[in-house]
DRENVEX-301411 format. One record per residue (C-alpha): residue number from 1; residue in one letter; x, y, z. Coordinates in steps of 0.02 Angstrom, whole numbers, plus 50000, padded with zeros to 5 digits. Layout:
BEGIN
+-----+------+-------+-------+-------+
| seq | type |  east | north |    up |
+-----+------+-------+-------+-------+
| NUM |    A |     X |     Y |     Z |
...
+-----+------+-------+-------+-------+
END
This chain:
BEGIN
+-----+------+-------+-------+-------+
| seq | type |  east | north |    up |
+-----+------+-------+-------+-------+
|   1 |    M | 41966 | 49920 | 45344 |
|   2 |    R | 41959 | 50023 | 45486 |
|   3 |    I | 42100 | 50119 | 45579 |
|   4 |    A | 42082 | 50187 | 45777 |
|   5 |    F | 42201 | 50304 | 45828 |
|   6 |    H | 42226 | 50310 | 46011 |
|   7 |    H | 42307 | 50428 | 46125 |
|   8 |    A | 42477 | 50350 | 46180 |
|   9 |    P | 42543 | 50394 | 46380 |
|  10 |    R | 42675 | 50478 | 46316 |
|  11 |    G | 42578 | 50611 | 46196 |
|  12 |    E | 42615 | 50491 | 46055 |
|  13 |    S | 42477 | 50392 | 45970 |
|  14 |    V | 42451 | 50207 | 45917 |
|  15 |    A | 42352 | 50143 | 45774 |
|  16 |    R | 42232 | 49995 | 45789 |
|  17 |    I | 42215 | 49936 | 45615 |
|  18 |    H | 42070 | 49815 | 45583 |
|  19 |    R | 42106 | 49742 | 45417 |
|  20 |    Q | 41980 | 49650 | 45312 |
|  21 |    D | 42070 | 49491 | 45340 |
|  22 |    G | 42005 | 49492 | 45501 |
|  23 |    V | 42167 | 49532 | 45568 |
|  24 |    V | 42211 | 49662 | 45697 |
|  25 |    L | 42368 | 49761 | 45681 |
|  26 |    I | 42452 | 49901 | 45810 |
|  27 |    L | 42554 | 50024 | 45717 |
|  28 |    P | 42653 | 50133 | 45863 |
|  29 |    S | 42695 | 50305 | 45828 |
|  30 |    Y | 42842 | 50405 | 45850 |
|  31 |    S | 42785 | 50595 | 45829 |
|  32 |    R | 42787 | 50678 | 46015 |
|  33 |    K | 42857 | 50819 | 45950 |
|  34 |    F | 42708 | 50859 | 45816 |
|  35 |    R | 42534 | 50905 | 45877 |
|  36 |    V | 42449 | 50809 | 45747 |
|  37 |    P | 42508 | 50628 | 45749 |
|  38 |    H | 42602 | 50602 | 45579 |
|  39 |    D | 42513 | 50420 | 45557 |
|  40 |    L | 42375 | 50515 | 45561 |
|  41 |    A | 42412 | 50628 | 45399 |
|  42 |    H | 42480 | 50472 | 45302 |
|  43 |    A | 42294 | 50398 | 45309 |
|  44 |    A | 42210 | 50563 | 45272 |
|  45 |    A | 42334 | 50630 | 45123 |
|  46 |    E | 42338 | 50449 | 45071 |
|  47 |    R | 42144 | 50419 | 45062 |
|  48 |    E | 42104 | 50582 | 45001 |
|  49 |    L | 42235 | 50597 | 44848 |
|  50 |    G | 42195 | 50397 | 44815 |
|  51 |    L | 42367 | 50332 | 44859 |
|  52 |    G | 42345 | 50145 | 44837 |
|  53 |    G | 42539 | 50129 | 44855 |
|  54 |    G | 42574 | 50232 | 45019 |
|  55 |    V | 42591 | 50171 | 45172 |
|  56 |    F | 42398 | 50140 | 45252 |
|  57 |    G | 42372 | 50029 | 45061 |
|  58 |    C | 42520 | 49925 | 45081 |
|  59 |    I | 42440 | 49871 | 45242 |
|  60 |    A | 42252 | 49843 | 45181 |
|  61 |    A | 42348 | 49739 | 45058 |
|  62 |    G | 42463 | 49622 | 45186 |
|  63 |    A | 42623 | 49725 | 45211 |
|  64 |    M | 42687 | 49729 | 45395 |
|  65 |    F | 42802 | 49884 | 45437 |
|  66 |    D | 42932 | 49820 | 45545 |
|  67 |    N | 42865 | 49946 | 45705 |
|  68 |    M | 42705 | 49823 | 45706 |
|  69 |    R | 42629 | 49700 | 45777 |
|  70 |    V | 42478 | 49579 | 45764 |
|  71 |    A | 42381 | 49609 | 45912 |
|  72 |    E | 42218 | 49468 | 45840 |
|  73 |    G | 42172 | 49362 | 45706 |
|  74 |    K | 42289 | 49257 | 45599 |
|  75 |    P | 42411 | 49308 | 45459 |
|  76 |    R | 42405 | 49220 | 45297 |
|  77 |    H | 42527 | 49067 | 45301 |
|  78 |    D | 42645 | 49185 | 45171 |
|  79 |    A | 42625 | 49347 | 45280 |
|  80 |    K | 42836 | 49381 | 45264 |
|  81 |    A | 42834 | 49341 | 45094 |
|  82 |    R | 42668 | 49437 | 45027 |
|  83 |    S | 42739 | 49594 | 45133 |
|  84 |    T | 42903 | 49607 | 45054 |
|  85 |    R | 42827 | 49582 | 44892 |
|  86 |    I | 42712 | 49724 | 44926 |
|  87 |    L | 42844 | 49847 | 45003 |
|  88 |    K | 42970 | 49807 | 44854 |
|  89 |    A | 42822 | 49863 | 44730 |
|  90 |    A | 42774 | 50007 | 44827 |
|  91 |    K | 42978 | 50082 | 44859 |
|  92 |    R | 42913 | 50222 | 44762 |
|  93 |    S | 42758 | 50265 | 44792 |
|  94 |    I | 42785 | 50253 | 44985 |
|  95 |    G | 42905 | 50386 | 44937 |
|  96 |    V | 42774 | 50497 | 44858 |
|  97 |    A | 42640 | 50475 | 44997 |
|  98 |    E | 42789 | 50499 | 45115 |
|  99 |    V | 42808 | 50687 | 45027 |
| 100 |    M | 42645 | 50712 | 45023 |
| 101 |    S | 42600 | 50667 | 45181 |
| 102 |    G | 42702 | 50794 | 45238 |
| 103 |    V | 42660 | 50938 | 45134 |
| 104 |    I | 42493 | 50915 | 45228 |
| 105 |    H | 42540 | 50870 | 45385 |
| 106 |    D | 42647 | 51006 | 45395 |
| 107 |    A | 42527 | 51135 | 45333 |
| 108 |    V | 42401 | 51080 | 45471 |
| 109 |    E | 42544 | 51079 | 45607 |
| 110 |    Q | 42605 | 51253 | 45580 |
| 111 |    R | 42410 | 51314 | 45559 |
| 112 |    L | 42469 | 51351 | 45383 |
| 113 |    P | 42361 | 51388 | 45217 |
| 114 |    T | 42339 | 51243 | 45110 |
| 115 |    P | 42485 | 51188 | 45032 |
| 116 |    L | 42452 | 51192 | 44834 |
| 117 |    R | 42629 | 51247 | 44793 |
| 118 |    Q | 42742 | 51167 | 44926 |
| 119 |    A | 42626 | 50993 | 44852 |
| 120 |    R | 42703 | 51015 | 44676 |
| 121 |    E | 42854 | 51060 | 44720 |
| 122 |    G | 42890 | 50911 | 44832 |
| 123 |    W | 42796 | 50806 | 44692 |
| 124 |    G | 42929 | 50903 | 44560 |
| 125 |    V | 43074 | 50809 | 44674 |
| 126 |    L | 43041 | 50648 | 44650 |
| 127 |    E | 42943 | 50652 | 44491 |
| 128 |    Q | 42952 | 50705 | 44289 |
| 129 |    D | 42763 | 50678 | 44258 |
| 130 |    E | 42627 | 50818 | 44262 |
| 131 |    F | 42582 | 50830 | 44445 |
| 132 |    P | 42403 | 50729 | 44458 |
| 133 |    W | 42305 | 50811 | 44575 |
| 134 |    T | 42204 | 50976 | 44559 |
| 135 |    D | 42213 | 51105 | 44681 |
| 136 |    A | 42043 | 51048 | 44737 |
| 137 |    D | 42122 | 50884 | 44780 |
| 138 |    I | 42252 | 50943 | 44906 |
| 139 |    T | 42101 | 51076 | 44975 |
| 140 |    R | 42017 | 50906 | 45031 |
| 141 |    A | 42156 | 50798 | 45086 |
| 142 |    T | 42223 | 50965 | 45186 |
| 143 |    D | 42047 | 50994 | 45251 |
| 144 |    A | 42018 | 50832 | 45303 |
| 145 |    L | 42155 | 50816 | 45418 |
| 146 |    R | 42105 | 50986 | 45488 |
| 147 |    V | 41938 | 50906 | 45525 |
| 148 |    L | 42051 | 50744 | 45602 |
| 149 |    D | 42159 | 50853 | 45720 |
| 150 |    G | 41995 | 50952 | 45782 |
| 151 |    Q | 41931 | 50760 | 45839 |
| 152 |    W | 42109 | 50715 | 45907 |
| 153 |    Q | 42140 | 50895 | 45987 |
| 154 |    A | 41955 | 50893 | 46061 |
| 155 |    S | 41951 | 50718 | 46166 |
| 156 |    L | 42062 | 50576 | 46211 |
| 157 |    D | 41938 | 50464 | 46110 |
| 158 |    P | 42012 | 50379 | 45989 |
| 159 |    V | 41981 | 50439 | 45822 |
| 160 |    E | 41925 | 50334 | 45699 |
| 161 |    F | 41971 | 50307 | 45510 |
| 162 |    S | 41880 | 50215 | 45382 |
| 163 |    W | 42007 | 50150 | 45223 |
| 164 |    P | 41912 | 50129 | 45075 |
| 165 |    D | 41922 | 49942 | 45021 |
| 166 |    S | 41957 | 49978 | 44839 |
| 167 |    L | 42127 | 50066 | 44898 |
| 168 |    R | 42272 | 49964 | 44934 |
| 169 |    A | 42447 | 49916 | 44860 |
| 170 |    D | 42453 | 49773 | 44743 |
| 171 |    P | 42515 | 49638 | 44780 |
+-----+------+-------+-------+-------+
END
């Protein structure tokens, strides 16, 4: 899957998502209050932490969120039912993705150090299992978003983002 984050006129971003099935989706962001687009933070954190059940892994598997629309291509005949199944099954993992991307987003947005403690605390709010990532994983995800933020701030050109084929929610 390929994602292009475009600058929108009112300071927001719009993601144009090219899925493997040939469908092109539009995902508007409602993050004017942030310098760093929230959806860009999701994409970076989810990819770097291997969160296939997060927002973009769900989209790669065929899910559609309410604010998305199809721009090109023809969705599967069972697209709505498939999306419902994916989102229902991924409810918990989307919560984890929201927390982890939020922690990393906040650190980059506020120009703070890598949020190692905050990531562990956020995990602990949702899960009782041992924290699944190393300090190097959290650092890599934070650094990836810092690089993407630099690209976003430096130009009005879209920021291109590749999504691994293997990183998708279980349909």
